[in-house]
C-alpha positions in Angstrom: 108.3 120.0 114.0 111.7 121.2 115.1 110.9 124.6 113.5 107.5 124.7 115.2 105.6 124.1 111.9 102.4 122.3 112.3 101.6 119.8 109.5 98.0 118.8 108.9 96.3 116.0 107.0 92.6 115.3 106.2 91.8 111.8 107.5 88.4 110.5 106.5 87.7 113.1 103.8 88.0 110.4 101.1 86.5 107.6 103.2 83.3 107.2 101.2 85.1 107.2 97.8 87.5 104.4 99.0 84.6 102.5 100.6 82.6 102.5 97.3 85.6 101.2 95.4 86.2 98.4 98.0 82.6 97.3 97.6 83.0 97.4 93.8 86.2 95.4 94.1 84.4 92.8 96.2 81.6 92.5 93.6 84.1 92.2 90.7 85.8 89.4 92.5 82.5 87.6 93.2 80.9 87.8 89.7 83.8 87.8 87.3 82.5 91.1 85.9 85.9 91.9 84.4 86.1 88.5 82.6 82.6 89.1 81.2 83.5 92.6 80.0 86.6 91.3 78.3 84.6 88.6 76.5 82.2 91.2 75.2 85.1 93.3 73.9 86.8 90.3 72.3 83.6 89.4 70.5 82.4 92.8 69.6 82.8 92.2 65.8 81.1 88.8 65.9 77.7 89.0 64.3 76.6 86.0 66.4 77.5 87.7 69.7 73.9 87.8 70.9 73.5 84.1 70.4 76.9 83.2 71.6 76.3 85.2 74.8 73.9 82.6 76.2 76.4 79.8 75.6 79.4 81.6 76.9 78.1 83.3 80.0 78.4 80.2 82.1 82.2 80.7 82.1 81.7 83.8 84.1 79.3 82.5 86.7 80.0 83.7 90.2 78.5 83.9 93.6 76.5 86.4 95.6 78.0 88.2 98.6 74.8 88.1 100.7 75.3 85.8 103.6 79.1 85.6 103.1 81.5 86.5 105.8 83.6 89.7 105.4 86.6 90.4 107.7 87.6 94.1 108.0 91.0 94.6 109.5 91.2 98.2 110.7 88.1 100.1 111.7 89.2 103.7 111.0 87.3 106.1 108.8 87.4 103.8 105.8 87.2 100.4 107.4 84.2 101.3 109.5 82.3 102.6 106.5 83.1 99.4 104.6 82.0 97.3 107.5 78.7 99.2 108.0 77.9 99.1 104.3 78.6 95.4 104.1 76.1 94.7 106.8 73.4 96.5 104.8 74.3 94.2 101.9 73.5 91.2 104.0 77.0 90.1 104.8 78.2 88.7 108.2 80.9 91.2 109.1 83.8 90.7 111.5 85.8 93.8 112.5 89.3 93.9 114.1 91.2 96.9 115.3 93.2 97.0 118.6 93.6 100.7 118.5 90.1 102.1 117.9 87.0 102.0 120.0 84.3 99.5 119.2 82.0 102.4 118.5 83.8 103.0 115.2 81.5 100.5 113.5 77.9 99.6 114.1 76.7 97.0 116.5 75.9 94.7 113.6 79.6 94.3 113.1 81.1 91.5 115.2 84.1 93.0 117.0 86.8 90.6 117.6 90.1 90.8 119.5 92.2 88.3 117.5 92.8 88.9 113.7 93.4 85.2 113.2 89.6 84.6 113.6 89.1 86.7 110.5 91.8 84.8 108.6 90.2 81.5 109.6 86.5 82.3 109.2 86.0 84.9 106.5 85.3 84.5 102.7 86.4 88.0 102.0 89.1 89.9 103.8 89.8 93.6 103.4 92.7 95.5 105.1 92.5 99.1 106.2 95.5 99.8 108.4 98.5 102.2 108.2 101.9 100.9 107.0 104.1 100.4 110.1 106.8 97.9 111.0 104.1 95.8 112.8 101.8 95.7 109.7 104.3 95.4 106.8 103.7 92.1 105.1 100.9 91.2 107.5 99.3 89.1 104.8 102.0 86.5 104.4 102.5 82.7 103.9 101.7 82.0 107.6 98.4 83.9 107.6 97.4 82.7 104.1 97.9 79.1 105.3 95.1 79.4 107.9 92.6 81.1 105.5 89.7 79.4 103.8 90.3 77.9 100.4 89.0 80.3 97.7 89.3 83.4 99.9 89.2 86.9 98.3 91.6 89.5 99.6 91.2 93.2 99.0 94.0 95.7 99.6 93.0 99.4 99.2 95.3 100.6 102.0 99.0 100.2 101.4 101.0 98.2 98.8 103.4 96.4 101.1 100.9 95.2 103.6 100.8 92.1 101.4 103.8 89.9 100.7 103.7 89.7 96.9 105.7 86.5 96.6 103.5 84.7 99.2 100.4 86.0 97.4 101.6 84.7 94.1 102.0 81.2 95.6 98.6 81.3 97.2 97.0 82.4 93.9 98.8 79.6 92.0 97.7 77.0 94.5 94.1 78.2 94.4 94.1 79.2 98.1 93.2 82.7 97.1 90.5 83.0 94.5 91.1 86.7 93.7 93.4 89.3 95.0 92.0 92.9 94.5 94.6 95.7 94.8 94.7 99.4 94.2 98.5 99.4 94.0 100.0 98.2 90.7 103.6 97.0 90.6 105.4 94.8 88.1 105.1 91.6 90.2 101.4 91.9 91.0 100.5 93.1 87.4 101.7 89.7 86.0 99.8 87.5 88.5 96.8 85.5 87.4 93.4 86.2 89.0 94.4 89.6 90.2 92.1 92.6 89.8 94.4 95.5 89.7 93.4 99.2 89.8 95.6 102.3 89.3 95.2 103.7 92.8 91.7 105.0 92.2 90.6 104.9 95.9 90.2 108.6 96.4 89.9 109.6 92.8 86.5 111.2 92.9 85.5 114.8 92.6 83.7 114.5 95.9 86.8 113.2 97.7 89.0 115.9 96.4 86.4 118.6 97.3 86.0 117.1 100.8 89.8 117.0 101.4 90.1 120.6 100.2 87.3 121.9 102.4 88.7 120.0 105.5 92.2 121.4 104.9 90.9 124.9 104.7 88.8 124.5 107.9 91.8 123.1 109.8 94.2 125.8 108.7 91.6 128.6 109.3 91.0 127.3 112.8 94.7 127.2 113.5 95.4 130.6 112.1 92.4 132.3 113.7 92.1 130.4 117.0 95.3 128.5 117.5 93.5 125.2 117.6 95.1 122.0 116.2 93.1 119.2 114.7 94.5 116.3 112.5 98.1 117.2 112.8 100.7 114.6 112.0 103.4 116.1 114.1 101.8 118.0 117.0 99.0 117.0 119.5 95.4 117.9 118.9 94.3 120.9 121.0 91.1 122.9 121.0 90.2 125.9 123.1 87.3 127.0 120.9 87.0 130.5 119.5 89.4 133.1 120.8 87.4 135.6 122.9 90.2 136.7 125.2 92.1 140.0 124.9 95.1 138.0 123.7 95.8 134.3 122.9 99.4 133.0 122.7 100.4 129.7 121.2 103.7 128.1 122.3 105.0 125.1 120.4 107.8 123.4 122.4 109.6 120.2 123.3 107.8 117.9 125.7 110.2 118.4 128.6 109.8 119.0 132.4 109.1 122.4 133.9 108.1 124.0 130.5 104.7 125.1 131.8 106.4 126.5 135.0 108.8 128.6 133.0 106.1 129.9 130.7 103.7 130.9 133.5 106.6 132.4 135.5 107.5 134.8 132.7 103.9 135.8 132.3 103.6 136.4 136.0 106.8 138.6 136.0 105.3 140.6 133.2 102.0 141.1 135.1 100.0 139.0 132.6 97.1 137.2 134.1 96.0 133.9 132.5 92.3 133.5 132.1 92.4 130.1 130.4 95.1 127.6 129.4 95.6 124.1 127.9 98.6 122.0 127.3 98.8 118.9 125.2 101.7 116.6 124.3 102.5 114.0 121.7 105.8 112.1 121.9 108.7 114.6 121.8 106.5 117.7 121.2 104.0 119.7 123.1 101.6 122.6 122.6 100.4 125.2 125.0 97.6 127.7 124.4 97.2 130.6 126.8 94.4 133.2 126.9 95.5 136.4 128.6 93.5 139.2 130.1 95.8 141.8 128.6 97.5 142.3 125.2 100.8 140.4 125.0 103.7 142.8 124.7 106.5 142.0 122.3 109.0 141.9 125.2 107.0 139.2 126.8 106.9 137.2 123.6 110.7 137.5 123.2 111.2 136.2 126.7 109.0 133.2 125.9 110.9 132.5 122.7 114.2 132.5 124.7 113.1 129.5 126.9 115.3 126.5 126.1 113.1 123.9 124.3 110.6 126.5 122.9 110.3 126.0 119.1 108.0 128.8 118.2 105.8 131.4 119.9 102.8 132.7 118.0 100.5 135.5 118.9 97.1 134.3 117.7 95.3 137.4 118.8 
């Protein structure tokens, strides 16, 4: 950011791939599918496997998810898809996200304003939030204590959202029936009743293609039109396709009188502004200007000389 370099990401491009794995993880925790597969492998050489199957399958009996309560913490691109899909599977879904509009998930999802309701009421809990100081270890001894006995917890978001030591205690005590995680580490890998996957959430051909296509579109729009979408260090900004004689992009610090200095220089150079937008995000800001005449190099140099300007780019 200090060098005026815009960094993009591709949020939501892998949402469907992660959602499908979350649903698969919930089903595996409900029906002991993993245990059944392991039994079949262990008895593969037994000539009586067909007969023994009928006697042994009761050890892997499970429950159906229809009618059960699912709590989704975080209703971003992935969480909203998980919530919506679960309603179609007949689950009673509770959604919690203090930062995202209730429109992120369907009206069949019960939107709540206190995450403790999810911890207290739900049979399955899945977390889809970013790792921040406020979310680190959010599934801990205190929250586990108020959950239902036999709850299933799914973590396909970030490893350290769950306190591993507290989870181990809850599994040993039977408070948590299964913990499903996409983040292996030595501690979790040695816990009983953990279904552990090697970070497979976005490992699909479709997700990789979607991410690549989204990245190309974002970069192309930035290079050709100066628009910013899904940047991690600069604000979003969209002035559509560039149809002006010239478009200039100024990446700068978010400080007072920056717009005044920019427009004053353009006025001194006889440059009329036909359209302009300014957006800020924390310490940084972005200004796009459509000009009625071609921007001269001398004008660009004057803009670059403004204290607090990080980069000036002539889009067109």
